[in-house]
Kinemage of the C-alpha trace (Angstrom):
@kinemage 1
@onewidth
@group {chain A} dominant
@subgroup {mainchain}
@vectorlist {calphas} color= white
{ca unk a 1} P -5.455 -1.812 -27.526
{ca unk a 2} L -3.701 -5.186 -27.881
{ca unk a 3} L -0.884 -6.306 -25.546
{ca unk a 4} L 1.791 -5.938 -28.254
{ca unk a 5} L 0.848 -2.305 -28.835
{ca unk a 6} L 0.934 -1.644 -25.090
{ca unk a 7} L 4.390 -3.184 -24.750
{ca unk a 8} L 5.692 -1.160 -27.697
{ca unk a 9} L 4.644 2.079 -25.980
{ca unk a 10} L 6.829 1.264 -22.987
{ca unk a 11} L 10.047 0.855 -24.943
{ca unk a 12} L 13.143 2.636 -23.718
{ca unk a 13} L 13.281 4.628 -20.507
{ca unk a 14} L 9.572 4.296 -19.499
{ca unk a 15} L 9.979 0.524 -19.268
{ca unk a 16} L 13.297 0.815 -17.430
{ca unk a 17} L 12.026 3.253 -14.818
{ca unk a 18} L 8.927 1.111 -14.275
{ca unk a 19} L 10.976 -2.036 -13.680
{ca unk a 20} L 13.335 -0.328 -11.226
{ca unk a 21} L 10.468 1.353 -9.343
{ca unk a 22} L 8.620 -1.968 -9.262
{ca unk a 23} L 11.637 -3.719 -7.760
{ca unk a 24} L 12.209 -1.024 -5.137
{ca unk a 25} L 8.547 -0.979 -4.138
{ca unk a 26} L 8.343 -4.794 -3.936
{ca unk a 27} L 11.386 -4.973 -1.658
{ca unk a 28} L 9.983 -2.262 0.623
{ca unk a 29} L 6.669 -4.134 0.896
{ca unk a 30} L 8.514 -7.382 1.597
{ca unk a 31} L 10.280 -5.671 4.491
{ca unk a 32} L 7.055 -4.208 5.894
{ca unk a 33} L 5.019 -7.417 5.451
{ca unk a 34} L 7.337 -9.439 7.681
{ca unk a 35} L 5.715 -7.720 10.671
{ca unk a 36} L 2.318 -9.368 10.075
{ca unk a 37} L 3.798 -12.853 9.768
{ca unk a 38} L 5.767 -12.316 12.982
{ca unk a 39} L 2.803 -11.060 15.059
{ca unk a 40} L 1.827 -14.435 16.627
{ca unk a 41} L 5.393 -14.917 17.938
{ca unk a 42} L 5.782 -11.261 18.974
{ca unk a 43} L 2.547 -11.505 20.931
{ca unk a 44} L 3.742 -14.670 22.687
{ca unk a 45} L 7.184 -13.299 23.590
{ca unk a 46} L 5.902 -10.044 25.074
{ca unk a 47} L 2.688 -11.615 26.485
{ca unk a 48} L 0.403 -9.088 24.802
{ca unk a 49} L -3.381 -9.165 24.630
{ca unk a 50} L -4.955 -8.690 21.214
{ca unk a 51} L -6.072 -5.238 22.351
{ca unk a 52} L -2.503 -4.314 23.335
{ca unk a 53} L -1.143 -5.747 20.104
{ca unk a 54} L -3.646 -3.723 18.091
{ca unk a 55} L -2.824 -0.575 20.042
{ca unk a 56} L 0.911 -1.040 19.516
{ca unk a 57} L 0.418 -1.614 15.785
{ca unk a 58} L -1.935 1.365 15.609
{ca unk a 59} L 0.489 3.726 17.340
{ca unk a 60} L 3.269 2.676 14.981
{ca unk a 61} L 1.103 3.265 11.916
{ca unk a 62} L -0.213 6.588 13.217
{ca unk a 63} L 3.225 7.993 14.013
{ca unk a 64} L 4.725 6.591 10.849
{ca unk a 65} L 1.912 8.064 8.767
{ca unk a 66} L 2.439 11.573 10.099
{ca unk a 67} L 6.168 11.335 9.432
{ca unk a 68} L 5.421 10.023 5.961
{ca unk a 69} L 3.489 13.162 4.998
{ca unk a 70} L 6.569 15.239 5.814
{ca unk a 71} L 8.686 12.897 3.711
{ca unk a 72} L 6.169 13.313 0.894
{ca unk a 73} L 6.676 17.078 1.072
{ca unk a 74} L 10.421 16.520 0.786
{ca unk a 75} L 9.827 14.363 -2.294
{ca unk a 76} L 8.218 17.345 -4.015
{ca unk a 77} L 11.102 19.527 -2.823
{ca unk a 78} L 14.250 17.445 -3.347
{ca unk a 79} L 13.114 15.057 -6.050
{ca unk a 80} L 11.581 11.620 -6.513
{ca unk a 81} L 14.841 9.767 -7.252
{ca unk a 82} L 16.697 11.258 -4.269
{ca unk a 83} L 13.968 10.354 -1.794
{ca unk a 84} L 13.516 6.936 -3.360
{ca unk a 85} L 17.155 6.147 -2.603
{ca unk a 86} L 16.919 7.594 0.916
{ca unk a 87} L 13.743 5.648 1.672
{ca unk a 88} L 15.215 2.349 0.492
{ca unk a 89} L 18.287 2.694 2.719
{ca unk a 90} L 16.480 4.008 5.808
{ca unk a 91} L 13.685 1.447 5.612
{ca unk a 92} L 16.144 -1.438 5.363
{ca unk a 93} L 18.036 -0.193 8.415
{ca unk a 94} L 14.920 0.271 10.559
{ca unk a 95} L 13.417 -3.089 9.560
{ca unk a 96} L 16.659 -4.921 10.354
{ca unk a 97} L 16.839 -3.156 13.728
{ca unk a 98} L 13.572 -4.910 14.738
{ca unk a 99} L 15.711 -7.959 15.450
{ca unk a 100} L 17.494 -6.104 18.282
{ca unk a 101} L 14.485 -4.514 20.025
{ca unk a 102} L 14.724 -5.129 23.775
{ca unk a 103} L 11.195 -4.071 24.706
{ca unk a 104} L 7.808 -3.270 23.210
{ca unk a 105} L 8.388 0.505 23.233
{ca unk a 106} L 11.551 0.196 21.171
{ca unk a 107} L 9.816 -2.229 18.807
{ca unk a 108} L 6.901 0.170 18.321
{ca unk a 109} L 9.242 3.080 17.546
{ca unk a 110} L 11.191 1.020 15.031
{ca unk a 111} L 7.976 -0.142 13.412
{ca unk a 112} L 6.782 3.458 13.042
{ca unk a 113} L 10.094 4.544 11.508
{ca unk a 114} L 10.059 1.648 9.045
{ca unk a 115} L 6.453 2.422 8.039
{ca unk a 116} L 7.378 6.040 7.297
{ca unk a 117} L 10.570 5.333 5.352
{ca unk a 118} L 9.307 2.208 3.596
{ca unk a 119} L 6.022 3.929 2.805
{ca unk a 120} L 7.990 6.733 1.147
{ca unk a 121} L 8.539 4.386 -1.797
{ca unk a 122} L 4.793 4.669 -2.526
{ca unk a 123} L 4.715 8.390 -3.475
{ca unk a 124} L 8.286 8.450 -4.814
{ca unk a 125} L 7.917 5.546 -7.257
{ca unk a 126} L 4.353 6.505 -8.118
{ca unk a 127} L 5.234 10.082 -9.022
{ca unk a 128} L 8.196 8.917 -11.122
{ca unk a 129} L 6.158 6.424 -13.137
{ca unk a 130} L 3.159 8.747 -13.548
{ca unk a 131} L 5.390 11.513 -14.899
{ca unk a 132} L 7.426 9.305 -17.248
{ca unk a 133} L 4.733 6.967 -18.610
{ca unk a 134} L 3.128 7.500 -22.048
{ca unk a 135} L -0.270 9.134 -21.495
{ca unk a 136} L -2.265 6.400 -23.261
{ca unk a 137} L -1.100 3.725 -20.863
{ca unk a 138} L -0.254 5.832 -17.804
{ca unk a 139} L -3.052 4.152 -15.867
{ca unk a 140} L -1.787 0.691 -16.746
{ca unk a 141} L 1.803 1.499 -15.802
{ca unk a 142} L 1.022 3.235 -12.513
{ca unk a 143} L -1.661 0.690 -11.693
{ca unk a 144} L 0.469 -2.370 -12.351
{ca unk a 145} L 3.244 -0.830 -10.274
{ca unk a 146} L 1.011 -1.742 -7.324
{ca unk a 147} L 1.430 -5.448 -8.110
{ca unk a 148} L 4.659 -5.016 -6.160
{ca unk a 149} L 2.554 -4.904 -2.989
{ca unk a 150} L 1.197 -8.512 -3.054
{ca unk a 151} L 4.492 -9.703 -4.519
{ca unk a 152} L 6.251 -8.226 -1.497
{ca unk a 153} L 3.861 -10.055 0.806
{ca unk a 154} L 4.502 -13.297 -1.069
{ca unk a 155} L 8.284 -12.885 -0.807
{ca unk a 156} L 7.921 -12.170 2.914
{ca unk a 157} L 5.837 -15.331 3.302
{ca unk a 158} L 8.670 -17.401 1.800
{ca unk a 159} L 11.062 -15.948 4.365
{ca unk a 160} L 8.521 -16.597 7.136
{ca unk a 161} L 8.000 -20.224 6.094
{ca unk a 162} L 11.736 -20.924 6.174
{ca unk a 163} L 12.785 -18.834 9.171
{ca unk a 164} L 9.982 -18.250 11.703
{ca unk a 165} L 9.505 -21.687 13.261
{ca unk a 166} L 13.205 -22.603 12.997
{ca unk a 167} L 14.945 -19.438 14.130
{ca unk a 168} L 12.268 -17.129 15.544
{ca unk a 169} L 10.845 -13.757 14.538
{ca unk a 170} L 14.006 -11.753 15.266
{ca unk a 171} L 16.042 -13.696 12.713
{ca unk a 172} L 13.421 -13.009 10.051
{ca unk a 173} L 13.881 -9.235 10.276
{ca unk a 174} L 17.570 -9.559 9.401
{ca unk a 175} L 16.313 -10.098 5.854
{ca unk a 176} L 15.694 -6.342 5.757
{ca unk a 177} L 19.319 -5.984 4.660
{ca unk a 178} L 18.465 -7.653 1.341
{ca unk a 179} L 17.058 -4.359 0.037
{ca unk a 180} L 20.217 -2.292 0.491
{ca unk a 181} L 22.107 -3.400 -2.677
{ca unk a 182} L 19.132 -2.326 -4.801
{ca unk a 183} L 20.168 1.288 -4.195
{ca unk a 184} L 22.952 0.826 -6.767
{ca unk a 185} L 20.355 -0.259 -9.339
{ca unk a 186} L 18.331 2.906 -8.687
{ca unk a 187} L 21.411 5.127 -9.004
{ca unk a 188} L 22.462 3.528 -12.283
{ca unk a 189} L 19.173 3.247 -14.141
{ca unk a 190} L 16.841 5.982 -12.855
{ca unk a 191} L 17.104 9.707 -13.527
{ca unk a 192} L 15.083 12.471 -11.941
{ca unk a 193} L 11.596 13.019 -13.359
{ca unk a 194} L 11.473 15.179 -16.495
{ca unk a 195} L 8.644 17.162 -14.868
{ca unk a 196} L 10.642 17.906 -11.737
{ca unk a 197} L 13.505 20.387 -11.584
{ca unk a 198} L 14.926 21.885 -8.369
{ca unk a 199} L 15.918 24.966 -10.371
{ca unk a 200} L 12.405 25.472 -11.730
{ca unk a 201} L 11.165 29.026 -11.178
{ca unk a 202} L 7.700 27.615 -10.590
{ca unk a 203} L 8.934 25.449 -7.771
{ca unk a 204} L 10.959 28.289 -6.254
{ca unk a 205} L 8.023 30.676 -6.327
{ca unk a 206} L 5.430 28.142 -5.271
{ca unk a 207} L 6.958 25.645 -2.908
{ca unk a 208} L 4.756 22.611 -2.190
{ca unk a 209} L 2.892 22.715 1.089
{ca unk a 210} L 0.206 20.555 2.615
{ca unk a 211} L -2.118 23.578 2.918
{ca unk a 212} L -2.242 23.895 -0.876
{ca unk a 213} L -4.156 20.626 -1.060
{ca unk a 214} L -7.057 22.487 0.565
{ca unk a 215} L -7.223 25.454 -1.789
{ca unk a 216} L -10.508 26.083 -3.639
{ca unk a 217} L -10.748 23.763 -6.616
{ca unk a 218} L -8.728 21.017 -4.949
{ca unk a 219} L -10.149 20.920 -1.406
{ca unk a 220} L -13.263 18.828 -2.108
{ca unk a 221} L -11.408 16.067 -3.949
{ca unk a 222} L -8.669 16.029 -1.284
{ca unk a 223} L -11.095 15.617 1.623
{ca unk a 224} L -13.391 13.107 -0.096
{ca unk a 225} L -10.523 10.979 -1.325
{ca unk a 226} L -8.785 11.033 2.054
{ca unk a 227} L -11.894 9.891 3.965
{ca unk a 228} L -12.700 7.196 1.393
{ca unk a 229} L -9.122 5.930 1.528
{ca unk a 230} L -9.206 5.969 5.321
{ca unk a 231} L -12.293 3.751 5.523
{ca unk a 232} L -10.963 1.435 2.838
{ca unk a 233} L -7.725 0.854 4.708
{ca unk a 234} L -9.464 0.213 8.020
{ca unk a 235} L -10.582 -2.942 6.219
{ca unk a 236} L -7.053 -3.578 4.982
{ca unk a 237} L -5.878 -3.323 8.596
{ca unk a 238} L -8.246 -6.150 9.413
{ca unk a 239} L -7.866 -8.306 6.341
{ca unk a 240} L -4.121 -8.374 5.963
{ca unk a 241} L -2.243 -6.965 8.946
{ca unk a 242} L -4.047 -9.307 11.353
{ca unk a 243} L -4.822 -12.127 8.902
{ca unk a 244} L -1.899 -14.390 9.935
{ca unk a 245} L -2.888 -13.950 13.598
{ca unk a 246} L -6.565 -14.517 12.730
{ca unk a 247} L -5.885 -17.764 10.864
{ca unk a 248} L -3.583 -19.005 13.620
{ca unk a 249} L -5.834 -18.213 16.587
{ca unk a 250} L -9.365 -18.413 15.187
{ca unk a 251} L -9.031 -21.219 12.663
{ca unk a 252} L -6.177 -23.137 14.283
{ca unk a 253} L -3.727 -23.195 11.366
{ca unk a 254} L -0.037 -23.494 12.269
{ca unk a 255} L 2.472 -20.708 11.596
{ca unk a 256} L 3.874 -22.172 8.368
{ca unk a 257} L 0.417 -22.978 6.959
{ca unk a 258} L -0.778 -19.493 7.820
{ca unk a 259} L 2.181 -17.908 6.023
{ca unk a 260} L 1.565 -20.120 2.982
{ca unk a 261} L -2.144 -19.241 2.883
{ca unk a 262} L -1.645 -15.482 3.128
{ca unk a 263} L 1.340 -15.459 0.784
{ca unk a 264} L -0.351 -17.521 -1.936
{ca unk a 265} L -3.566 -15.506 -1.632
{ca unk a 266} L -1.574 -12.335 -2.242
{ca unk a 267} L 0.099 -13.957 -5.237
{ca unk a 268} L -3.306 -14.962 -6.645
{ca unk a 269} L -4.514 -11.430 -5.908
{ca unk a 270} L -2.136 -10.162 -8.617
{ca unk a 271} L -4.787 -11.234 -11.144
{ca unk a 272} L -7.108 -8.654 -9.582
{ca unk a 273} L -4.562 -5.921 -10.316
{ca unk a 274} L -4.235 -6.968 -13.939
{ca unk a 275} L -7.988 -7.087 -14.577
{ca unk a 276} L -8.700 -3.864 -12.667
{ca unk a 277} L -5.930 -1.980 -14.487
{ca unk a 278} L -7.225 -3.164 -17.873
{ca unk a 279} L -10.865 -2.338 -17.093
{ca unk a 280} L -9.958 1.079 -15.662
{ca unk a 281} L -7.790 1.952 -18.676
{ca unk a 282} L -9.853 0.664 -21.592
{ca unk a 283} L -13.448 -0.030 -20.464
{ca unk a 284} L -14.542 2.136 -17.536
{ca unk a 285} L -13.101 5.174 -15.801
{ca unk a 286} L -10.694 4.534 -12.962
{ca unk a 287} L -13.122 6.098 -10.475
{ca unk a 288} L -15.969 3.782 -11.539
{ca unk a 289} L -13.750 0.701 -11.496
{ca unk a 290} L -12.617 1.615 -7.972
{ca unk a 291} L -16.240 1.816 -6.796
{ca unk a 292} L -17.161 -1.587 -8.267
{ca unk a 293} L -14.027 -3.367 -7.035
{ca unk a 294} L -14.386 -1.912 -3.515
{ca unk a 295} L -18.038 -2.938 -3.134
{ca unk a 296} L -17.314 -6.433 -4.471
{ca unk a 297} L -14.414 -6.618 -2.022
{ca unk a 298} L -16.904 -5.978 0.799
{ca unk a 299} L -19.233 -8.702 -0.507
{ca unk a 300} L -16.504 -11.323 -0.755
{ca unk a 301} L -15.003 -10.243 2.571
{ca unk a 302} L -18.362 -11.101 4.148
{ca unk a 303} L -18.436 -14.480 2.372
{ca unk a 304} L -14.887 -15.178 3.540
{ca unk a 305} L -15.739 -14.526 7.210
{ca unk a 306} L -19.057 -16.345 7.420
{ca unk a 307} L -18.837 -18.840 4.554
{ca unk a 308} L -15.497 -20.635 4.986
{ca unk a 309} L -14.037 -22.820 7.744
{ca unk a 310} L -11.473 -25.361 6.464
{ca unk a 311} L -7.972 -24.514 5.230
{ca unk a 312} L -8.782 -24.861 1.526
{ca unk a 313} L -12.122 -23.074 1.873
{ca unk a 314} L -10.260 -20.269 3.617
{ca unk a 315} L -7.632 -20.215 0.853
{ca unk a 316} L -10.296 -19.932 -1.864
{ca unk a 317} L -12.458 -17.344 -0.094
{ca unk a 318} L -9.512 -15.196 1.034
{ca unk a 319} L -8.005 -15.285 -2.466
{ca unk a 320} L -11.234 -14.174 -4.183
{ca unk a 321} L -11.619 -11.380 -1.644
{ca unk a 322} L -7.992 -10.387 -2.297
{ca unk a 323} L -8.659 -10.198 -6.057
{ca unk a 324} L -10.975 -7.263 -5.466
{ca unk a 325} L -9.583 -5.754 -2.279
{ca unk a 326} L -6.036 -5.601 -3.655
{ca unk a 327} L -7.070 -4.991 -7.271
{ca unk a 328} L -8.501 -1.578 -6.410
{ca unk a 329} L -4.929 -0.315 -5.919
{ca unk a 330} L -4.276 -0.745 -9.644
{ca unk a 331} L -6.852 1.939 -10.482
{ca unk a 332} L -6.903 4.019 -7.300
{ca unk a 333} L -3.225 4.807 -7.406
{ca unk a 334} L -3.362 5.929 -11.035
{ca unk a 335} L -6.381 8.111 -10.219
{ca unk a 336} L -4.700 9.696 -7.186
{ca unk a 337} L -1.483 10.309 -9.109
{ca unk a 338} L -3.184 12.179 -11.937
{ca unk a 339} L -5.731 14.354 -10.109
{ca unk a 340} L -3.112 16.506 -8.376
{ca unk a 341} L -0.968 19.079 -10.241
{ca unk a 342} L 2.724 18.320 -10.746
{ca unk a 343} L 3.974 20.662 -8.006
{ca unk a 344} L 1.708 18.866 -5.487
{ca unk a 345} L 1.689 15.342 -6.902
{ca unk a 346} L 3.943 13.557 -4.395
{ca unk a 347} L 2.382 15.586 -1.558
{ca unk a 348} L -1.117 14.597 -2.694
{ca unk a 349} L -0.113 10.950 -3.022
{ca unk a 350} L 1.488 11.049 0.432
{ca unk a 351} L -1.576 12.687 2.038
{ca unk a 352} L -4.492 10.944 0.293
{ca unk a 353} L -2.543 7.765 -0.283
{ca unk a 354} L 0.128 7.152 2.311
{ca unk a 355} L -1.265 9.121 5.304
{ca unk a 356} L -4.805 7.829 4.809
{ca unk a 357} L -3.395 4.323 4.412
{ca unk a 358} L -1.271 4.469 7.551
{ca unk a 359} L -4.002 6.087 9.677
{ca unk a 360} L -6.511 3.517 8.457
{ca unk a 361} L -3.983 0.808 9.184
{ca unk a 362} L -3.548 2.336 12.644
{ca unk a 363} L -7.283 2.394 13.366
{ca unk a 364} L -8.030 -1.062 11.959
{ca unk a 365} L -5.816 -3.060 14.333
{ca unk a 366} L -6.982 -1.052 17.379
{ca unk a 367} L -10.661 -1.626 16.547
{ca unk a 368} L -10.235 -5.256 15.574
{ca unk a 369} L -7.908 -6.116 18.463
{ca unk a 370} L -10.354 -4.693 21.010
{ca unk a 371} L -13.406 -6.344 19.409
{ca unk a 372} L -11.596 -9.679 19.062
{ca unk a 373} L -10.879 -9.691 22.805
{ca unk a 374} L -14.474 -8.796 23.657
{ca unk a 375} L -16.673 -10.270 20.898
{ca unk a 376} L -14.549 -12.831 19.077
{ca unk a 377} L -12.509 -12.823 15.892
{ca unk a 378} L -15.314 -13.269 13.327
{ca unk a 379} L -17.429 -10.353 14.540
{ca unk a 380} L -14.303 -8.202 14.842
{ca unk a 381} L -13.175 -8.959 11.290
{ca unk a 382} L -16.657 -8.396 9.853
{ca unk a 383} L -17.326 -5.067 11.585
{ca unk a 384} L -13.751 -3.852 11.121
{ca unk a 385} L -13.318 -5.215 7.599
{ca unk a 386} L -16.435 -5.674 5.472
{ca unk a 387} L -18.462 -2.711 6.759
{ca unk a 388} L -15.749 -0.067 6.153
{ca unk a 389} L -15.404 -1.358 2.567
{ca unk a 390} L -19.064 -0.637 1.859
{ca unk a 391} L -18.655 2.857 3.322
{ca unk a 392} L -15.542 3.502 1.213
{ca unk a 393} L -17.261 2.321 -1.977
{ca unk a 394} L -20.072 4.843 -1.499
{ca unk a 395} L -17.609 7.650 -0.776
{ca unk a 396} L -15.644 6.946 -3.964
{ca unk a 397} L -18.896 7.592 -5.853
{ca unk a 398} L -18.667 11.250 -4.817
{ca unk a 399} L -15.413 11.725 -6.763
{ca unk a 400} L -15.431 13.019 -10.336
{ca unk a 401} L -14.673 10.410 -13.037
{ca unk a 402} L -11.912 11.298 -15.492
{ca unk a 403} L -11.575 9.683 -18.956
{ca unk a 404} L -8.514 7.467 -19.254
{ca unk a 405} L -5.722 8.184 -21.735
{ca unk a 406} L -5.561 11.962 -21.261
{ca unk a 407} L -2.272 13.824 -21.021
{ca unk a 408} L -1.564 14.343 -17.333
{ca unk a 409} L -1.853 18.136 -17.681
{ca unk a 410} L -5.185 17.789 -19.500
{ca unk a 411} L -6.584 15.929 -16.474
{ca unk a 412} L -6.155 19.115 -14.421
{ca unk a 413} L -8.152 21.113 -16.951
{ca unk a 414} L -10.957 18.536 -16.874
{ca unk a 415} L -11.103 18.662 -13.082
{ca unk a 416} L -11.020 22.467 -12.880
């Protein structure tokens, strides 16, 4: 299918809802990414060891992830649009409040709350786009929605470059307020999903519950996908959450250079999303593309750790790794969104997507922080980053491939 034909399929409301969801998701990721850029200065102010810093980050992700599952349940109960608006407002408030934290306990609690509310944009926007997109390009639209993630990191890097060294890490978090006006855009241009209705007799008789993800016929895919996602995001916790700290402490780059490197690498990583989404939609199944991209991410993660030293070598190696590590989201998200039935879609995304992501992000910093203190940064990043990627790639192989381009209800019949 040529690009003009793809664009024509998105005309009207599908394109509008995608653009608004993309903007909301990018702003939420910008807010959340500021934490990673601020870590070197947070560590210095509170005099934290890398182990303590990893534990604090891990606790915040763990608590936020559990809260996020509950919010995912509410998204299947009260609607995608409603929870999208609530998440945007709450996340902005909690992120901005970081600037006023008086101790590490308060900062950890605020971080956990911002992870939960900001992470809510993941299932809310994903469910909306998956349920409104034309079936032939549903994978492309839901997959490319994930480009908002590296774009958010890039936007956060611009704020970090300008603010961090001049005004400190607290001033940077005041930028969380930038997301609030976007609520009016959501209210004006987005309607509730056509597949969701609070008055639906199906939804009244069969209210979504986490336990339903473990019913016969769904249980195996739920468990396999959750574990695979968990291992994958342990690597993410090493590669991206700690990457600014790693470049600053292990390779000696200054704060501004570190922010530029990570931000530009994320921007370059957008190419990985585009290629992965295209391959998963028109050449291979999304499951198969996920396996290949994940294993290649592990290979290039290893090359990045052991094969680069200078700033520009690090930029090149980290960017190539990001092409594959980030690009998997373009096919994984579409796969997750379509393998759960409508009444459980946001719950499934929240559990196998958001909860697995936040728990993996909780484990990664704890493991890597402890190993960095005891064995050095390179060994910590390799064992906590590359190895989990290889494990995740093999686990994704156990999932059932689904042909692309099917109506979303037909997917359920194929998986039955």
